[in-house]
KEGU-609493 format. One record per residue: z, y, x of N, C-alpha, C, CB in turn. Coordinates in steps of 0.2 Angstrom, whole numbers. Atoms other than C-alpha are relative to their C-alpha. Last residue first. Glycine has a CB too. Example, Ala and Ser with C-alpha at 12.3 -4.5 7.8 and 13.67 -1.06 7.14 Angstrom:
// KEGU-609493
  n.pz  n.py  n.px ca.pz ca.py ca.px  c.pz  c.py  c.px cb.pz cb.py cb.px
    -1    -6    -4    36    -5    68     3     5    -4    -7     2     2
     0    -6     4    39   -22    62     0     6     4     6     0    -5
// end
This chain:
// KEGU-609493
  n.pz  n.py  n.px ca.pz ca.py ca.px  c.pz  c.py  c.px cb.pz cb.py cb.px
    -2     3     6   235   115  -432     7    -3     1    -5    -4    -4
    -7    -1     1   233   124  -416     3    -1    -6     1     8     2
    -1    -5     5   214   124  -417     7     3    -1    -3    -2    -7
     3    -6    -3   213   114  -401     0     6    -4    -8    -2     1
    -4    -3    -5   226   102  -408    -3     6     3     2    -5     6
    -5    -3     3   216    99  -423     5     4     5     4    -4    -5
     2    -6     3   201    95  -414     5     4    -3    -6    -2    -5
     1    -5    -5   210    83  -403    -3     6    -2    -5    -3     5
    -7    -3    -2   217    75  -419    -1     5     6     4    -6     2
    -3    -5     5   199    74  -426     7     3     2     0    -3    -7
     4    -6     0   192    66  -410     3     5    -5    -7    -1    -1
    -2    -3    -6   206    53  -410    -3     7     1    -1    -5     6
    -6    -2     1   203    48  -428     3     4     6     5    -6    -1
     0    -6     4   185    48  -426     7     3    -1    -3    -2    -7
     3    -6    -4   186    36  -411     1     6    -4    -7    -2     2
    -5    -3    -4   198    25  -421    -2     6     4     3    -6     5
    -5    -4     4   186    24  -435     5     2     4     3    -5    -5
     3    -6     2   172    19  -423     5     4    -4    -7     0    -4
     4     0     6   182     4  -417    -2     8     0     4    -2    -6
     3     7     2   191    -3  -401    -5     1    -7     5    -5    -2
    -1     1     7   195    13  -392    -4    -6    -2    -3     6    -4
     3     6     3   198    16  -374     1     0    -7     2    -6     4
    -4     2     6   202    34  -368    -4    -6    -3     1     6    -5
     3    -1     7   194    36  -351     5    -2    -5    -6    -4    -1
    -2    -7     2   203    38  -334    -3     2    -7    -3     5     5
    -6    -2    -2   204    20  -328     3     7    -3     1     0     8
    -5     3     5   189    15  -339     7     2     2     0    -7     0
    -1    -4     6   178    26  -328     5    -2    -5    -7     0    -4
    -3    -6    -2   182    17  -312     1     5    -6    -4     3     5
    -7     1    -2   180     0  -320     3     7     2     1    -5     5
    -3     0     7   163     6  -327     8    -1     1    -3    -6    -4
     0    -7     3   157    11  -310     4     0    -6    -7     2    -1
    -4    -4    -4   162    -6  -302     1     7    -3    -3     1     7
    -7     2     1   155   -16  -316     5     5     4     1    -7     1
    -2    -3     6   139    -6  -315     7    -2    -2    -5    -3    -6
     0    -7    -1   137   -11  -297     3     4    -6    -6     3     3
    -7    -2    -1   141   -29  -300     1     7     1     3    -3     6
    -3     4    -6   124   -37  -297     7     3     1    -4     0     6
     1    -3    -7   115   -24  -307     4    -3     6     3     8    -1
     6     3    -3   113   -33  -324    -2     3     7    -6     0    -5
     2    -3    -7   130   -30  -330    -5    -3     3     7     0     4
     5    -5     2   132   -34  -349    -2     4     6     2     4    -5
     5     3     4   141   -51  -347    -5     5    -1     3    -2    -6
     5     4    -4   151   -44  -332    -6    -3    -4     4    -5     3
     5    -4    -3   158   -31  -344    -5    -4     4     5     5     5
     7     2     1   165   -44  -356    -5     5     4    -2     1    -7
     1     7    -3   183   -43  -350    -7    -2     0     5    -4    -4
     2     0    -7   182   -24  -353    -1    -7     3     5     4     4
    -4    -4    -4   182   -26  -372    -2    -1     8     7    -2     0
    -5     4    -3   175   -40  -382     4     3     6    -3    -7     3
     2     7     0   164   -31  -394     6    -4     3    -6    -2     4
    -1     3     6   169   -14  -400    -1    -8     0    -5     3    -5
     1     7    -2   172    -6  -383     1    -4    -6     5    -3     6
     0     4     6   170    12  -386    -2    -7     2    -5     3    -5
     4     6    -2   175    22  -370     1    -5    -6     3    -4     6
    -2     6     4   180    39  -374    -4    -6     1     0     3    -8
     5     5     1   179    53  -361     3    -6    -4    -3    -3     7
    -3     6     3   188    69  -361    -5    -5    -2     4     2    -7
     2     1     7   179    80  -348     4    -6    -3    -8    -1    -1
    -6    -1     4   188    84  -332    -1    -1    -8     3     6     1
     0    -7     3   172    87  -323     6     1    -4    -6     1    -4
    -1    -4    -6   175    71  -312     1     7    -3    -5     0     5
    -7     1    -2   176    61  -328     2     5     5     1    -7     2
    -3    -3     6   159    68  -334     8     0     2    -1    -3    -6
     0    -7    -1   152    64  -317     4     4    -5    -7     3     1
    -5    -1    -5   157    46  -320     1     7     2    -3    -4     6
    -7     0     3   148    48  -337     5     0     6     1    -7    -4
    -1    -6     4   132    53  -328     7     1    -3    -5     1    -5
    -1    -5    -5   133    39  -315     2     7    -4    -6     1     5
    -7     1    -2   135    27  -330     2     5     5     0    -7     3
    -5    -2     5   119    35  -337     7    -1     1    -2    -4    -7
    -1    -7    -1   110    34  -320     5     2    -6    -6     4     0
    -7    -1    -4   112    15  -321     2     7     0    -2    -3     7
    -4    -5     4    99    15  -336     6     1     4     1    -2    -7
     4    -6     4    84     7  -327     5     5    -3    -4    -4    -5
     2    -5    -5    95    -3  -314    -3     6    -3    -4    -2     6
     4     3    -5   103   -13  -328    -2     6     4    -7    -3    -3
     2    -4    -5   117    -9  -340    -4    -4     5     6     3     4
     2     4    -6   121   -17  -357    -3     5     5    -5    -5    -2
     8     1    -1   128    -3  -369    -1    -5     6    -3     6     1
     0     6    -5   147    -4  -373    -8    -3     0     4    -6    -4
    -1     6     4   147    14  -380    -1    -6     5    -6     0    -5
     4     5    -3   151    29  -369     1    -6    -4     2    -1     7
    -1     6     3   157    45  -379    -5    -5     4    -1    -1    -7
     5     4    -2   159    62  -370     2    -7    -3    -2    -1     7
    -2     7    -1   169    76  -377    -6    -4     2     5    -3    -5
    -8     0     0   169    95  -378     2    -7     1     2     2    -7
    -3     4     6   150    95  -373     8     1     1    -1    -7     1
    -1    -4     6   141   109  -363     4    -4    -6    -7     2    -3
    -3    -6    -2   143   100  -346     2     4    -6    -3     4     5
    -7     2    -1   138    83  -354     4     7     2     0    -5     6
    -3     1     6   122    91  -360     7    -2     0    -4    -5    -4
    -1    -7     3   118    98  -343     3    -1    -7    -7     3    -1
    -6    -3    -3   122    81  -335     1     7    -3    -1     1     7
    -6     4     3   109    73  -347     6     3     2     0    -7     2
     0    -3     7    96    86  -342     6    -3    -3    -6    -1    -4
    -3    -7     0   100    82  -324     0     3    -6    -5     4     5
    -7     1    -2    97    63  -327     3     7     0     1    -4     7
    -4     1     6    81    67  -336     7    -1     1    -3    -7    -3
     1    -6     5    74    76  -321     4    -2    -6    -7     1    -2
    -4    -5    -2    80    62  -309     1     6    -5    -1     2     7
     2    -4    -6    71    49  -319     5     5     2    -7     4    -2
    -2    -7     1    79    36  -330    -2     4     6     8     1    -1
    -7    -1    -2    70    19  -328     1     8    -1     0    -1     7
     0    -3    -7    55    16  -339     7     2     2    -4     7    -1
    -1     5    -5    54     4  -354    -1     3     7    -6    -5     0
    -2     7     2    48    17  -366     0    -4     7    -5    -2    -5
     5     4     2    47    35  -358     2    -7    -1    -6     0     5
     4     3    -6    63    44  -356    -5    -4    -3     5    -4     5
     4     7     0    73    54  -368    -4    -1     6    -4     1    -7
     4     0    -6    87    68  -368    -3    -7     0     4     0     6
     1     7    -3    92    71  -386    -4     0     7    -3    -5    -5
     4     0    -6    98    88  -393     0    -7     2     2     5     5
     2    -7    -2   106    93  -410    -5    -1     6     6     4     2
    -3    -3    -5   107    74  -415    -3     7     1    -1    -4     7
    -6    -3     1   104    67  -432     3     4     6     5    -6    -1
    -1    -2     7    86    62  -434     6     4    -1     0    -6    -4
     5    -6     1    81    61  -415     1     3    -7    -7    -2     1
    -2    -6    -4    97    51  -412    -4     6    -2     0    -1     7
    -5    -3     3    93    38  -425     2     6     3     6    -5    -1
     3    -2     7    76    34  -418     6     3    -4    -2    -7    -3
     4    -6    -1    84    34  -400    -3     3    -7    -6    -1     5
    -5    -6    -1    97    22  -404    -4     6     0     5    -1     6
    -2    -1     7    83     9  -410     5     6     0     3    -6    -2
    -7     3     0    75    12  -392     3     1    -8     5     2     5
     1     7     3    57    16  -395     6    -4    -1    -5    -4     3
     4     0     6    58    31  -383    -1    -7    -3    -6     4     0
     7     1     0    71    27  -370    -3     1    -7    -1    -7     3
     2     5     4    88    36  -372    -8    -1     1     1     1    -7
     7     0     0    97    47  -359    -3    -7    -4    -4     0     7
     5     1    -6   105    54  -368     3    -5     5    -2     6     3
     0     7    -3   114    60  -384    -5     0     6    -3    -5    -6
     5     0    -4   120    76  -393    -1    -7     3     0     5     6
     1     6    -4   131    77  -408    -6     1     5    -1    -6    -4
     6    -1    -3   138    93  -416    -1    -6     5    -1     7     4
     1    -2    -7   152    86  -426    -7     1     2     3    -6     4
     1    -7    -1   152    87  -445     0     2     7     5     4    -4
    -7    -4     0   161    71  -450    -1     7     2     4    -3     5
    -3     0     6   144    63  -455     6     4    -1     1    -7    -3
     4    -5     3   136    68  -438     3     0    -7    -7    -3    -1
    -1    -6    -3   150    58  -429    -3     6    -4    -1     1     7
    -7    -2     2   148    43  -440     2     7     2     5    -6     2
     0    -2     7   129    43  -438     7     2    -3    -2    -7    -4
     4    -6     1   130    44  -419     1     2    -8    -7     0     2
    -4    -5    -3   143    30  -418    -3     7    -1     1    -1     8
    -5    -1     5   133    19  -430     5     5     3     4    -7    -1
     3    -3     6   117    22  -419     6     1    -5    -5    -5    -3
    -2    -7     1   126    20  -402    -2     2    -7    -3     4     5
    -7     0     0   125     1  -398     3     7    -2     3    -1     7
    -3     1     6   107    -2  -403     8     1    -1    -2    -6    -3
     0     6     2   101    -4  -386     3    -2    -7     3    -5     5
     6     4     0   107    12  -380     0    -7    -2    -2     0     8
     1     7     4   122    23  -378    -7    -3     2     1     1    -7
     4     4    -5   129    39  -370     0    -7    -2     3     0     8
     0     8     1   135    50  -384    -5    -3     5    -2    -2    -7
     6     3    -3   139    69  -381     1    -8     0    -1     3     7
    -1     6    -3   151    77  -393    -6    -3     2     3    -5    -5
     6     3    -3   151    95  -397     2    -6     3    -4     5     4
     0     2    -7   165   102  -408    -6    -4     2     7    -5     1
     1     7    -2   161   111  -424     0    -2     7    -7    -2    -3
     7     1    -3   169   127  -427    -1    -7     2    -1     5     6
     0     0    -7   184   126  -439    -7    -1     3     4    -6     3
    -3    -6    -3   189   129  -457     0     0     8     6     2    -3
    -3    -5     4   186   111  -463     3     6     5     6    -2    -4
    -7     1    -1   175   100  -452     3     7    -3     1     0     8
    -2    -5    -4   158   101  -461     8    -1     1    -1     7    -2
    -6    -4     3   152    85  -469     3     4     5     5    -5    -3
    -6    -1    -5   135    79  -463     5     4    -4    -2     4     6
    -1    -7    -2   123    74  -477     6     1     4    -1     5    -6
    -5    -4     4   121    55  -478     0     7     3     7    -3     1
    -6    -2    -5   105    48  -470     4     4    -4    -3     3     6
    -3    -7     1    93    38  -482     6     1     5     2     1    -7
    -7     0     1    85    22  -474     2     7    -1     4    -3     6
    -3    -6     1    66    19  -476     8     0    -1    -3     4    -6
    -7     1     3    58     4  -469     4     6     0     4    -6     3
    -4    -6     0    39     5  -465     7    -2    -4    -3     6    -2
     2    -5     5    31   -12  -462     5     5     0    -1    -3    -7
     4    -6    -3    32   -23  -447    -2     5    -4    -6    -3     4
     6    -1     3    38   -37  -459    -5     5     4     1     3    -7
     3     7     3    52   -46  -450    -7     2    -3     5    -2    -6
     1     5    -5    58   -32  -438    -4    -6    -3     6    -2     3
    -5     6     1    56   -18  -451    -2    -6     5    -1    -2    -8
     4     6     1    47    -3  -443     5    -6    -1    -5    -2     6
     1     5    -5    58    12  -445    -5    -5    -2     7    -3     2
     6     4     2    59    28  -456    -1    -5     7    -6     3    -2
     2     3    -6    76    37  -455    -5    -5    -2     6    -4     4
     0     8     0    79    48  -470    -2    -2     7    -5    -2    -5
     3     3    -7    84    66  -472     0    -7    -1     5     3     5
    -4     5    -3    85    71  -491    -3    -2     7     2    -6    -4
    -6    -3    -3    78    86  -499     5    -4     3     3     5    -5
    -6     2     3    67    75  -511     6     4     3     1    -7     1
     1     1     7    49    82  -508     7    -1    -3    -4    -7    -1
     4    -5     4    50    90  -491     0    -1    -7    -7     1     3
    -4    -6     0    63    78  -484    -3     6    -4     2     2     7
    -6     2     4    53    63  -489     4     6    -1     3    -6     2
     3     0     7    37    71  -481     6    -2    -5    -5    -6    -1
     2    -7     2    46    75  -465    -2     0    -7    -5     3     5
    -6    -4     1    54    58  -463    -1     7    -3     4     0     6
    -3    -3    -7    38    49  -466     6     4    -1    -6     4     3
    -8     1     0    33    38  -481     2     2     7     2    -7    -2
    -3    -4     5    15    44  -483     7     0     1    -2    -2    -7
     2    -7    -1     6    38  -468     4     4    -4    -8     0    -1
    -2    -2    -7    15    21  -466    -2     7     1    -2    -4     5
    -8    -1     0    14    18  -485     2     3     6     3    -6    -2
    -3     6    -1    -6    20  -484     8     2     0    -2    -3     7
     2     4    -5   -12    36  -492     4    -6     1     0     4     7
     3     6     2    -8    51  -503    -3    -4     6    -5     1    -5
     3     4    -6     3    66  -500    -3    -6    -3     5    -1     5
    -2    -3    -6    10    80  -511    -3    -3     6     8     0     1
     0     5    -6     1    76  -527     2     4     6    -7    -3     0
     6     0    -4     7    88  -541     0    -5     6    -2     7     3
     6     2     5    20    87  -555    -7     0     4     0     5    -5
     1    -5     5    33    97  -545    -7    -2    -4    -1     7     3
    -5    -5     0    31    85  -530    -2     5    -5     1     3     7
     0    -6     5    23    68  -531     5     5     2     0    -2    -7
    -6    -3     1    20    55  -517    -1     7    -4     3     2     8
     1    -7     2     5    44  -520     7     3     0    -4     1    -6
    -5    -3     3     6    27  -511    -2     8    -1     7     0     5
     0    -7    -1    -8    15  -506     6     3    -4    -6     3    -3
     5    -1    -5    -8    -4  -504    -1     8     2    -7    -2    -2
     6    -4     2     8    -6  -513    -5     1     6     3     7    -2
     4     3     5    20   -21  -511    -7     4    -1     3    -1    -6
     2     7    -1    30   -18  -495    -6    -3    -5     6    -5    -2
     3     1    -7    30     1  -494    -2    -8     1     5     1     6
     7    -3     0    33     2  -513    -3    -1     7     1     8    -1
     4     5     4    48   -10  -512    -7     3     0     3    -1    -7
     1     6    -4    55     0  -497    -4    -5    -4     7    -3     2
     5    -1    -6    53    17  -505    -2    -6     3     3     5     5
    -2     4    -5    61    12  -522    -5     1     6     2    -7    -2
    -5    -5    -4    58    26  -534     3    -4     6     5     2    -5
    -5     3    -4    42    18  -542     5     5     3    -2    -6     5
    -5    -5    -2    29    23  -555     6    -3     3     2     5    -6
    -7     0     2    16    10  -555     4     6     3     3    -7     2
    -3    -6    -2    -3    10  -555     7     0    -2    -5     6    -2
    -7    -1     2   -11    -8  -555     3     7     3     5    -5     2
    -3    -5    -3   -30    -9  -554     7     1    -3    -4     6     0
    -3    -5     4   -36   -26  -560     4     5     4     6    -3    -5
     4    -6     1   -49   -36  -551     3     5    -5    -7    -2    -2
     4     1     5   -39   -52  -552    -4     6    -3     4    -3    -6
     6     4    -2   -33   -50  -535    -4    -2    -5     3    -6     4
     5    -4    -4   -23   -35  -541    -6    -4     3     4     4     6
     5    -2     4   -15   -47  -553    -5     5     3     4     4    -6
     5     5     2    -7   -56  -539    -5     2    -5     4    -6    -3
     4     1    -6     2   -41  -533    -6    -5    -1     4    -2     6
     5    -6     0     8   -37  -550    -5    -1     6     4     6     0
     4     1     5    16   -55  -551    -6     6     0     3     0    -7
     4     5    -3    24   -53  -534    -6    -1    -5     4    -6     1
     5    -3    -5    31   -36  -540    -5    -5     3     4     3     5
     5    -5     4    38   -44  -556    -5     2     5     4     5    -3
     4     4     4    46   -59  -546    -5     4    -4     4    -4    -5
     5     3    -4    53   -47  -533    -5    -4    -4     3    -5     6
     5    -5    -3    61   -36  -545    -5    -3     4     5     5     4
     5    -2     5    68   -51  -554    -5     5     2     3     2    -7
     4     6     1    77   -58  -539    -6     2    -5     4    -6    -2
     5     0    -6    83   -40  -534    -5    -6    -1     4    -1     6
    -3     1    -6    91   -37  -551    -5    -2     5     5    -7    -1
     1     7    -2    81   -28  -564     4    -1     6    -7    -2     1
    -6     4     3    87   -11  -572    -1    -8     1     0     1    -7
    -6    -3     2    70    -3  -567     5    -5    -4    -1     6    -4
    -6     3    -2    58   -14  -559     6     3    -2    -1    -1     8
     0     7     2    42    -9  -569     6    -4     3    -6    -4     3
    -6     4    -3    46     9  -566     1    -7    -3     6     4    -2
    -5    -5    -1    32    16  -578     7    -4     2     2     4    -6
    -6     3     1    17     4  -577     5     6     2     2    -6     4
    -5    -5    -2    -1     8  -579     7    -2    -2    -2     7    -4
    -6     1     3   -13    -7  -579     5     6     3     3    -7     2
    -6    -4    -3   -31    -3  -576     6    -1    -4    -2     8     0
     3    -1    -7   -46   -14  -580     5     3     4    -7     3     0
     1    -6    -3   -38   -21  -596    -3     0     7     7     4     1
     5     0    -6   -40   -37  -604    -2     7     3    -7    -3    -3
     5    -5     2   -30   -33  -620    -6     0     5     3     7    -1
     4     3     5   -20   -49  -617    -6     4    -3     5    -2    -6
     5     4    -3   -15   -42  -600    -5    -3    -6     2    -6     4
     5    -5    -2    -4   -29  -609    -7    -4     2     3     4     6
     3    -3     6     5   -42  -619    -5     5     2     6     4    -4
     5     4     3     7   -52  -603    -3     3    -6     4    -7    -2
     6     0    -5    15   -37  -594    -6    -5    -3     1    -2     7
     3    -6     2    27   -35  -609    -7     0     4     5     6     2
     4     0     6    31   -53  -607    -3     6    -2     6    -2    -6
     6     5     0    34   -52  -589    -3     0    -6     2    -6     3
     5    -4    -3    46   -37  -592    -6    -4     1     3     2     7
     3    -5     4    56   -46  -605    -6     4     3     5     5    -2
     4     4     5    58   -61  -594    -3     5    -4     4    -5    -4
     6     2    -3    65   -50  -580    -5    -3    -4     2    -4     6
     4    -6    -1    77   -41  -592    -6    -2     4     4     4     5
    -3    -4    -5    83   -58  -599    -4     6     2     1    -4     6
     3     1    -6    76   -64  -616     4     4     5    -7     2     1
    -5     5    -3    86   -65  -632    -2    -1     7    -1    -7    -4
    -6    -3    -1    78   -49  -639     5    -5     3     3     3    -6
     0    -5    -6    61   -56  -637     7     2     2    -5     6    -2
     0    -7     3    65   -71  -649     0     5     7     6     1    -4
    -6    -4     0    60   -88  -641    -1     7    -3     3     0     7
    -4     1     6    46  -100  -646     7     4     0     1    -7    -1
     3    -2     6    34   -93  -633     4    -1    -6    -6    -5     0
    -4    -4     5    46   -93  -619    -3     2    -6     1     7     4
    -6     4     2    39  -108  -609     4     4    -5     3    -2     6
     2     4     5    22   -98  -609     6    -4    -3    -5    -5     3
    -4    -1     6    30   -84  -599    -2    -5    -6    -1     7    -3
    -5     5     0    24   -88  -581     5     1    -6     4     0     6
    -6    -3    -1    14   -72  -581     6    -4     0     1     6    -5
     1    -5    -6    -3   -80  -578     7     3     2    -5     5    -1
     0     4    -6     2   -94  -590     0     4     6    -6    -5     0
    -7     2    -1     6   -81  -603     1    -5     5     3    -3    -7
// end
C-alpha cells in the first residue's frame, strides 16, 4: 500500500473511493501476491487525465521492481510515452511488435483500425505522437474541385485538413521535407511537391509546382514567412495570377500590414506579394475560405 500510495485509504470503504484510488488499490491487492508478471486490462479506462498519469507512473515504477507489466491500452499516445514495447493486435493475432516508434506508424494503424493518422515527433518528448485524421466528406453530387495550397512553416496544415474534410482534391508545394506542413500534406494531399530539408527550391521542383497549379481550379496562399529559399513559391503564385487562376490569400494573422514582418528577402517578397494581393481574393479565416470555395463550386455546377 505504501508503494501504491494507498496506505492512507486503509480505513475507508472501497466503494467510497474515486476511480483513480480504486485502481491503485486493485494494483496494491495484486502486488500483495508478489507477482512476477502483472496483467492489466485497460488500467486507465474511465479515469481523468490526472489519474491516468498517476496510475501509469506507478506502473512504470513497478517495472523497476523487476515486475513485467503487460497492459491492454487503446490510447496510442499514452502507450508511446509509457511503454517500452508495443504489440499491435488484429483479429486476435499479433500484427506488429517492437518499440512504439516502430509499431505506431500511419500504415500500421490504418491497416489495423481502418483510420488514417498523422504520426509526428512530439516537440517536448521527441516521442511518437499520433493524431487521427477525419475521413473526407464528399461534395454532394459534384465532381471534386482541385485546390493547390502554397504554404510552409506550419501555416498550411489547418487549411489542408479543412479542404480535405470538405471533399476537395488538395495538392501542395513546394514543401521542405520535415516541415510540419509537409507531414500533414503527405497524408491528406493527392500530390505534393517536396524539396530536401533546409534546401532552397530547385528549378525542377518549381516547374512541378507550376504543373500542379495549372491543373488546379483554385490556388491558396497562406501567410507563410518568405526567404530566398522559398521565394520561388511566391513566383509560382504570381504565375497563377497571370494564368487567370482564382487565387485566395489567407491572412489569418495581421493581414498585409504584417508582410514586412515575414519578408526575409529585403523587400522582394513584399513587392511580389503586394502584386498578388491586388488580384487575389483575401480571406481572414479558413471558414471564410471554405465558404467562398463552395460558393464558387456551386456556381460552376449551375446550382
